[in-house]
N, C-alpha and C positions, 0 to 999 in steps of 0.2 A: 434582464437586466446583470451589470457586470460586477464581479466584487468590490472594485473602485467607487462603483456608486451606493455600494451598501452598507462598506465603509465610512461613507464622507456622511449618508445617509442617517447612519448610527451615531458618529460623533456630532455632528451638527443636533439632533436629535439630545444627545446626553447633556451639552453645551444650554441649550435652552431653554430644555426641562428646570436647569440648577436656574439658571440666571431668571425664568420666567417667574419661577418658585420665587426666590429670594423677594422680587418685586412683587407678585400679591401678597408675600407675608408680610412686605413693606421693614423688614429688615435695615437697621440703622443703617448701615451704608448706603441703602438703597434708597431710605428719605435724604441722608444728602446729599448721594448725585443727582436725586429729581431738584431738590434745592437750589445747588448748583447748575443747574442745567434754564433754573427757573419753571419747572412744572410744578405739580401739583403732587402730594401723594396718588391722590386718586387717578389724576393721567397716568403716572408709572406704573401704576397699577392693571389700567389699560394696555400700555407696551407691554404687562410682564405675560397679560393671557393671550395677546396674539402672540408673545413668544410661547407658549407650553403649546396653544393651540398649533401654533408651526410646528412644535417638536412632535404632535400627536397627529401631525398632517406627511412631514417624513420618514416617521413608522408605517404608516397607514401606507403611504405611498410605496412601500415594503412588496405589497399585494395588489397593487391597482396604482400603477403609476403617474397617472393625473392627480392624485393627490398629493404625492410627492413632489410633483412638479408646480403643481400652486403653491405649495409646502414653501418651498426653495425660490419659488417669484416672489412669493410676503418677504421672505427672510433676506431677501438682496435687495426692496425697496425700504423695508425698516433701516439696515443697516446702513443705508446713502443716507437715509433720514438721522440719524443718530450723527452720522459723520459732520452734515451739515450742522445742526446743533451743539457739538461738540467746537467747532469753528463760531457761531454767533455766540457758545458762551466763554471765547477767547482762551479756551484751549488751546494748547500748542499741538501743532499735527502730527506730535509721537502720542496724542491721549487718543489719537483718531486708530491709529494705528491695530488693536481688536477689532473694531467696527469693520475696517478695510479690511484684514484677512477673514473674519468670519462671512461678510459679503462677500467674497473671492471665492473662499470655498463652497455653499449656498451656489455661488454664479455656476460653478465648475460643476456642482451634482446635476444642475439642470441641463449644461451643455452636455455629460455624462447620460443622462436620461435620454436625452433628442436624438441622440447617436447611436441610441440603443435599445 
């Protein structure tokens, strides 16, 4: 596995461990985001659980590539869904940028895993 793939895996794992944990804990900012998106706190917690699972998969993927590939694939799908939710909620395109960047990083990680 390349150094770039390792760095991306760790970076994504940290990002999604933090964000997923905040959703699971239903911190006020996450409750507001859920409400804005028309989701219940329970649904947002489910997304948080998926993000934490993806973070774990990325870290496990440092030893077993298939876990990292599955986690990256899941994150690409989650981030695509996040973009759709933002747009349906009437958010400006710029508000989608973090999800687009995170999805692109997960996609890059997946490509790196496939190439080596």
